N, C-alpha and C positions, 0 to 999 in steps of 0.2 A: 618500733619508733621509726617513722620515715625521716629520711635525710633530705637537705635541700637538693642533692644530686638526684635522688629518686623521684622527688616531686617534679623537677624540670624535665626529667626524661619521660615520666608516666603521665603527666598532665594531658598531652595532647592525644591520648589513646582514644579516648571516646569521641572526640571530634573527627579524627581520622576515620574510626568505624562509621560515623554517620555519613560522611562524605562518600565513603565507599558504598554504602547502601543506597544512598541518593543516585550515584552513577549506576547502580544496577536497576534502576527503575526504568519503565518505557514511558514514551510520551502519553500514553493513555492512563497512567497511574496518577492522575492529578492530586487527588486526596492523599495518597501516600507521599507524594512528593511535598506537599503543603505541611504534612505532619513532620516529616523528616527535617525538612528545612527550618520549621519551628523549633524543633529540638536542637538542630545545629546551632542556630543563631543563639539560643539560650546558653549552650554550652560554651561558644565562643566568646559571648558577652562575659559570662561567669569567669572564664580564665583570664580575659583582659582586665575585668574589673578587680579581681583579686590580686594580680600582679601590680596594678596601678595603685591599689590601696595599701598593700602590705610590703611587697617587694622593692618596688621603685624609690619610695621614700628612704628606706634604709641604704640603698645603692647611691642616692644622692649625697649621702654623708661622707662617702669615701672618694677620694680623688681618683682613685684607680677604676672606679665602676661609674663615676658621675656622667661620663661622655656615653656610655653604652644606653643609658636611660633614654636619651632622645631617639636613638636608633630603635629600640624596642617599642617606644610609643608610636613611632611612624609605622612600623610594621602592624601594631593594633589599629591604627588608623587606616591603614591600606585594607586590612581584613574586613573592618566594619564598611568600608566603602564597597568592596566588592559583594558582601553581604546584601547591602542595600540595593545594589544594581541587580543581584540575583532575585531578590524579593520582587522587583518590578517586571521581570520577565514572566510572560505566561507559562504557567507550569506544564502545559501540553505542547509547548512549542519546540522546534528543533534547536532553538537558541539555548535552551536551557541546560543541556549536559555540557557543551563547550563553556558555558559560564561556571558551571560547577568545577570543571577542570581547571580553569583560571583561579577560581578560589583556592583549590586544593594546592595548585603550584605556589601561590603566594603564602599559604598557611604553612605548607612544608618548608619553604625557604626560610620563613620566620623560625620555625622549630629547629632548623639547622644552625641559623645564627645563635639562637639561644643556647644550643649544645656545644658549639664551637668557640663562641666568643663570651657570652653571659656567664655561662656556668663556670669556666675556668678563672675568671675574673671574680665571681662571687666566692668561690671556694678560697681564693687566695686573700681576697680583701675582708671578707666577714669573719669575724670571731666565730667559734662554734656555738657560743650562746646566741648571738645575733642571727646567725642562719637557722637555729633551732626554733627561736622565737619567730621568724618569719614563716617557717613551716606550720608551726601550731596555729598562727592567725589565719593562713590560707586554709587550712584544714578545717578550723572552726567556721570560717566563712563558707566553705562547700556544705559542711554539715547543717548549718542554719538554713541554706537554701533548698537542700535535698530533704 
């Protein structure tokens, strides 16, 4: 059975792999970049959607974690903004890789924030039952989409 700690620590793995693969492409690998970017967008959207639907409503109920929700929502908003900008950049241009790096930095900072601030607060505020319920809902949501 997955714990909330494992969920928060392993969720970004696939997105990080896709970002790394995108950065390994050349300016001539336009089709590969388009495919990887579509996969990355789907993965990041899924992570944000599942957090926003299942984790954040529970966190809003606890005064210890309520304030962290707006920071996490801002991180998701920033990631979506950078993704949208990246989609507009021509996939064969020299601007593409630096935009991917910018997205990676923002995403990794968001992941660090979740691990350093959100996770300890979640572990302290939520009961084991609440935490397990969130994990189950998120895993069900992932399974439905996959």
